[in-house]
N, C-alpha and C positions, 0 to 999 in steps of 0.2 A: 577728816573729810567725811561728809555725809554721802552714803550711797543711796542710789535710788532703788526702790522696791518694784519689781515688775508686777503688773496686774494684767488680767485677761480681758482685753477690750471686747473680744467676741463672746464673752459670757453675758454681755448686756443684751437687752431686748433688741430685736431687729429695728424697731422704731427708733430707739435711742441711738443705735449705731448710725443709722441713716442721717439723723439730725446732726450728730457730731461730724460726720463726713461731709455734709453739705453746707452747714452753717459755719463758714470759716472766714478768716481774715488773713491775707497774705501781705506781710510787710514789704516784700520785694515788689510785688505787682501793685500794691496800694489799692487792692480791690477786695470786695466782700463776696463770699459765697462762690468761690471758684472751685471748691472741692478739695478733698484731701485723699491721698493714696498712701498705702502702706502704714496704717495707723499702729502706733505702739502706745500702750497706756502704762503709766507708772506713777508712783508716789515718791515725792522728795520733800523732806522737811515738813511732813504733814499735809502737803498739798498734792492733789491728784492732777496729772497732766495727760493730755492725749496729743501725741506728736506724730506728724506725718509729712508728706511732701505735697506741695501745691500741684494740682493737676495741670496748671497752665505753665509754670516756669520751673517746677521741680525743687524750689527752695523749701527749707523747713517751715512748716506751719505748726504753731503751738497753741493749744487750747488749755487754759487753766480752768479747772472746774471749781465753781463756787457752791455754796450751800443751796442756791437756787436751782442748780442742776440735778439735785438729788430728789 
């Protein structure tokens, strides 16, 4: 079983944090840019994720970072 490696979301620049918190997609609401609360950043199998809760419905919102995000 592969374990996730915790990363520090808050070590990112303020600008990057805001972008990741605002530019979201909620599978439950089926809406874009509702916002994310309680962000957690981690790496799993070589991929970096930022996970939080949708500000509208509270369901999990997951952002997978690609090379374009760096």
